[in-house]
C-alpha positions as CSV (number, residue, x, y, z in Angstrom):
1,M,12.1,-10.7,21.5
2,D,9.4,-8.1,20.8
3,D,6.1,-8.0,22.7
4,L,3.9,-9.7,20.2
5,S,0.7,-9.4,22.3
6,S,-1.0,-7.2,19.6
7,I,-0.5,-10.1,17.1
8,P,-3.3,-12.6,17.0
9,P,-2.3,-15.9,18.5
10,T,-2.7,-17.6,15.2
11,F,0.1,-15.6,13.6
12,R,2.5,-15.1,16.5
13,G,4.7,-18.0,15.7
14,D,5.3,-16.6,12.2
15,V,6.2,-13.0,13.3
16,E,9.8,-12.2,14.0
17,S,9.3,-8.6,15.2
18,I,7.0,-5.5,15.0
19,L,8.6,-3.0,12.8
20,I,5.9,-0.2,12.9
21,P,3.2,-0.5,15.5
22,E,-0.4,0.4,14.7
23,A,-0.4,3.6,16.7
24,D,2.6,4.9,14.8
25,L,0.9,4.1,11.5
26,Q,-2.2,6.0,12.4
27,T,-0.2,9.0,13.7
28,R,1.8,9.2,10.4
29,L,-1.3,8.7,8.2
30,A,-3.0,11.7,10.0
31,E,0.2,13.8,9.3
32,L,0.1,12.8,5.7
33,A,-3.6,13.6,5.4
34,A,-2.9,17.0,6.8
35,D,-0.3,17.5,4.0
36,V,-2.7,16.4,1.3
37,D,-5.4,18.6,2.7
38,R,-3.2,21.6,2.5
39,D,-1.7,20.7,-0.9
40,Y,-5.0,19.9,-2.6
41,A,-7.4,22.4,-1.0
42,G,-9.9,23.6,-3.6
43,R,-8.9,21.0,-6.1
44,D,-10.6,18.0,-7.7
45,L,-8.7,15.1,-6.0
46,L,-9.2,11.5,-6.9
47,L,-7.5,9.0,-4.7
48,V,-6.5,5.8,-6.6
49,G,-5.7,2.9,-4.4
50,V,-3.5,0.1,-5.7
51,L,-5.2,-3.2,-4.7
52,K,-4.9,-5.2,-2.6
53,G,-2.2,-3.9,-0.4
54,A,-3.2,-0.3,-0.2
55,I,-6.8,-0.9,0.9
56,F,-6.0,-0.1,4.6
57,V,-3.8,2.8,3.8
58,M,-6.4,4.2,1.5
59,A,-9.3,3.7,4.0
60,D,-7.5,5.3,6.9
61,L,-5.9,8.1,4.9
62,A,-9.4,9.0,3.5
63,R,-10.9,9.0,7.0
64,H,-8.2,11.5,8.1
65,L,-8.8,13.8,5.1
66,T,-11.0,16.9,5.5
67,I,-11.2,17.9,1.8
68,P,-13.7,16.3,-0.6
69,T,-12.2,13.4,-2.5
70,A,-13.4,10.7,-4.8
71,M,-11.9,7.2,-4.7
72,D,-11.2,4.5,-7.3
73,F,-9.0,1.4,-7.4
74,M,-6.7,-0.4,-9.7
75,A,-5.5,-4.0,-9.3
76,V,-2.2,-5.0,-10.7
77,S,0.0,-8.0,-10.5
78,S,3.8,-8.0,-10.4
79,Y,4.7,-10.2,-7.4
80,G,2.6,-13.4,-7.5
81,A,3.7,-15.5,-4.5
82,S,7.2,-14.1,-4.6
83,T,8.8,-11.7,-2.2
84,S,10.1,-9.4,-4.9
85,S,8.6,-7.8,-8.0
86,S,9.0,-9.5,-11.4
87,G,9.0,-6.2,-13.1
88,V,6.2,-7.4,-15.4
89,V,3.0,-5.5,-14.6
90,R,-0.5,-6.7,-15.6
91,I,-3.5,-4.5,-14.9
92,L,-6.1,-6.8,-13.4
93,K,-8.7,-4.1,-12.7
94,D,-8.6,-0.7,-14.3
95,L,-10.2,2.5,-13.1
96,D,-13.9,3.1,-13.4
97,T,-13.4,6.8,-13.3
98,E,-12.3,9.2,-16.1
99,I,-9.2,11.1,-14.9
100,E,-8.6,13.6,-17.7
101,G,-8.2,17.0,-16.1
102,R,-8.3,15.6,-12.5
103,D,-5.6,15.6,-9.8
104,V,-4.8,12.0,-9.1
105,L,-3.0,10.8,-5.9
106,L,-1.9,7.2,-6.4
107,V,-2.0,5.5,-2.9
108,E,0.3,2.6,-2.4
109,D,1.4,0.4,0.5
110,I,5.0,0.1,-0.4
111,V,7.5,1.3,-3.0
112,D,10.1,-1.4,-3.4
113,S,11.9,-1.6,-6.8
114,G,9.5,1.1,-8.1
115,L,8.9,-0.8,-11.3
116,T,5.2,-1.3,-10.7
117,L,4.6,2.3,-9.8
118,D,6.7,3.6,-12.6
119,Y,4.5,1.7,-15.0
120,L,1.3,2.8,-13.3
121,T,2.2,6.5,-13.3
122,K,3.1,6.4,-17.0
123,N,-0.1,4.6,-17.7
124,L,-2.2,7.2,-15.8
125,R,-0.3,10.2,-17.2
126,S,-1.1,9.0,-20.7
127,R,-4.8,9.6,-19.8
128,R,-4.1,13.4,-19.4
129,P,-4.9,14.1,-15.8
130,A,-4.1,17.5,-14.3
131,S,-1.5,15.9,-12.1
132,V,-0.4,12.4,-10.8
133,E,1.4,12.2,-7.5
134,I,2.3,9.2,-5.2
135,L,1.6,8.6,-1.6
136,S,3.2,5.5,-0.2
137,L,3.0,4.3,3.4
138,L,6.4,2.6,3.1
139,T,9.4,3.0,0.9
140,K,12.6,0.9,0.5
141,P,15.1,3.2,-1.2
142,S,17.9,0.6,-1.1
143,R,15.7,-1.6,-3.5
144,R,14.9,1.2,-6.0
145,E,15.6,0.3,-9.7
146,V,13.9,3.4,-11.2
147,D,14.1,7.1,-10.2
148,L,10.5,7.5,-9.0
149,P,9.4,10.7,-7.2
150,V,7.2,9.8,-4.2
151,R,5.6,13.0,-3.0
152,Y,4.3,11.6,0.4
153,V,6.1,8.9,2.3
154,G,5.0,7.5,5.6
155,F,8.1,5.5,6.6
156,E,11.4,4.5,5.2
157,V,12.1,0.8,5.9
158,P,15.2,-1.3,5.6
159,D,15.6,-4.0,3.0
160,V,13.6,-6.6,5.0
161,F,10.4,-8.5,4.0
162,V,7.5,-6.9,5.7
163,V,3.8,-7.8,6.0
164,G,0.7,-6.5,7.8
165,Y,-1.6,-3.5,7.4
166,G,-2.4,-4.6,3.8
167,L,1.0,-6.1,2.9
168,D,0.9,-9.9,2.5
169,Y,2.9,-13.0,1.8
170,A,0.9,-15.5,-0.3
171,E,-2.3,-13.7,0.6
172,R,-1.8,-14.0,4.3
173,Y,-1.0,-11.5,7.1
174,R,-2.8,-8.5,5.4
175,S,-5.2,-8.1,8.4
176,L,-2.4,-7.6,10.9
177,R,-2.7,-4.1,12.4
178,D,1.1,-3.6,12.7
179,I,3.9,-3.7,10.0
180,V,5.9,-6.8,11.0
181,T,8.7,-8.9,9.8
182,L,8.2,-12.6,9.4
183,E,10.5,-15.4,10.6
184,P,12.6,-16.3,7.5
185,S,11.4,-19.9,7.7
186,V,7.9,-18.7,6.8
187,Y,8.9,-17.4,3.4
188,G,12.1,-19.3,2.8
189,G,14.3,-16.2,3.4
C-alpha cells in the first residue's frame, strides 16, 4: 500500500494509490512552462483553460511562465457523472476573448479519447487564430479514438481512472494535490 499521508484523511479510504505525487507535477509543469516560454517568445499567447479540470494546471503553468500571456476559459461537458467521455460535446461557457490572429494554447487536464479536444480545436480554428496548440498534463494514448496532436504532454498514464489536481469523479477529489487512482468500489469499476 502506498503512503497516503499526503491525502486528507477524509479521502484516504477512497484512494487506491498515488500515481503522480505533487512534487513531480510541479517539476513537470515548470519544464513545460520553459518549453512554452521558448516556443512563444515575442508572440501574442492566449492560454485557454478547459474548465473545470484544467484550473490547477492552468494556474500553476501560468505561474511558471515568464512570457506575457492572457488567459481565458471554456467550459464543456462530455462526461457527466461517467468515467468516460460520451463523445457528445456541449459548450457551457465560451471564450470572452476574440482569438482571431492570436496564438492559442489550449490547456487541458487529460486527453483520453481525444473526442472533446478534437471538437474544441476545430471550433477554435474556425475563429481564425494564428495557431492552436494543446498542452495536456496527462494523456492516455491507449484510449485515443482520434488522431490528435498534443504539442506539450506532462505525463503519459496507463488506462486507469485517475482523479486529483483538478480531475474529478462526480465533482469530488479535484482538490487533491496528487494524481491518484480510486478504489474501484468508489466508482463502480
